[in-house]
C-alpha positions in Angstrom: -12.4 -39.6 76.7 -11.7 -43.3 77.0 -14.7 -45.6 77.4 -14.9 -47.6 80.6 -14.1 -51.3 80.3 -17.0 -53.7 80.8 -15.6 -56.4 83.0 -18.6 -58.6 82.6 -19.1 -58.7 78.8 -17.6 -62.2 78.8 -20.5 -63.3 81.1 -23.5 -61.4 79.7 -23.6 -59.5 76.4 -26.0 -58.6 73.7 -25.8 -59.4 70.0 -27.6 -57.2 67.4 -29.0 -59.2 64.4 -31.4 -58.5 61.6 -34.6 -59.0 63.5 -33.8 -58.8 67.2 -31.5 -58.0 70.1 -30.2 -61.3 71.5 -29.1 -61.4 75.1 -26.4 -64.1 75.6 -24.5 -65.8 78.4 -20.8 -66.7 77.8 -21.2 -65.4 74.2 -23.2 -68.3 73.0 -26.2 -69.3 75.1 -29.2 -67.1 74.2 -31.2 -66.3 77.4 -33.6 -63.7 75.9 -34.5 -62.2 72.5 -36.2 -58.9 72.0 -37.7 -58.5 68.5 -37.5 -55.2 66.6 -41.3 -55.2 66.4 -41.6 -55.3 70.2 -39.5 -52.2 70.8 -41.7 -49.3 71.7 -39.0 -46.7 72.4 -35.3 -46.3 73.2 -33.7 -43.4 75.2 -30.2 -42.8 76.2 -30.1 -42.3 79.9 -27.5 -42.0 82.7 -26.9 -44.8 85.2 -28.3 -42.6 87.9 -31.5 -41.8 86.0 -34.8 -42.1 87.7 -35.9 -44.4 85.0 -33.0 -46.8 85.6 -33.9 -47.4 89.2 -35.2 -50.9 90.1 -34.4 -52.3 86.6 -32.2 -55.2 85.8 -28.8 -53.6 85.7 -26.5 -56.5 85.7 -24.1 -54.8 83.3 -24.5 -51.3 84.5 -21.5 -49.2 84.7 -21.7 -45.7 86.2 -19.8 -44.0 83.3 -20.9 -46.1 80.4 -23.4 -45.0 77.8 -26.7 -46.6 78.9 -30.0 -47.0 77.2 -33.6 -47.6 78.4 -35.6 -49.8 76.1 -39.4 -49.8 76.6 -41.2 -52.7 75.0 -44.8 -53.1 73.7 -45.4 -56.5 75.2 -44.3 -58.3 78.3 -45.1 -58.6 82.0 -45.1 -55.4 84.0 -41.6 -56.1 85.3 -40.0 -56.6 81.9 -41.5 -53.8 79.9 -38.4 -51.8 80.6 -34.8 -52.9 79.9 -31.7 -51.0 81.0 -28.7 -51.9 78.9 -25.1 -50.8 78.6 -23.9 -52.1 75.2 -20.2 -52.9 74.8 -20.2 -50.8 71.6 -22.8 -48.0 72.1 -22.1 -46.4 68.7 -22.9 -49.7 67.0 -26.1 -49.9 68.9 -27.1 -46.4 67.9 -26.3 -47.2 64.2 -28.4 -50.4 64.5 -31.3 -48.4 65.8 -31.0 -46.0 62.8 -30.9 -49.0 60.4 -34.1 -50.4 62.0 -35.7 -46.9 61.9 -36.1 -46.7 65.7 -35.8 -43.2 67.0 -33.4 -42.6 69.9 -35.1 -40.3 72.3 -33.2 -37.7 74.2 -33.4 -37.5 78.0 
């Protein structure tokens, strides 16, 4: 099955590096960074998941593979992040490399 095209990846995207997930605007301006040490858990969820409601879903696509990241630190409104990476397989491989378990939902 062909993956859906993310029309907004030119505007908002994430970059996986050695120590963090960097959230960038226009491919260059870092607007947020989530360190590997601050990741509590990651689960693959659907766009219509109960956990995905009321979260920042600026890149949400109803058919794209989506992930819910729970963080250890942060304000109550930013302890959960709902992301739809452009390359979900690369994201899953990055999680394995960082020894972060991907929970099933």
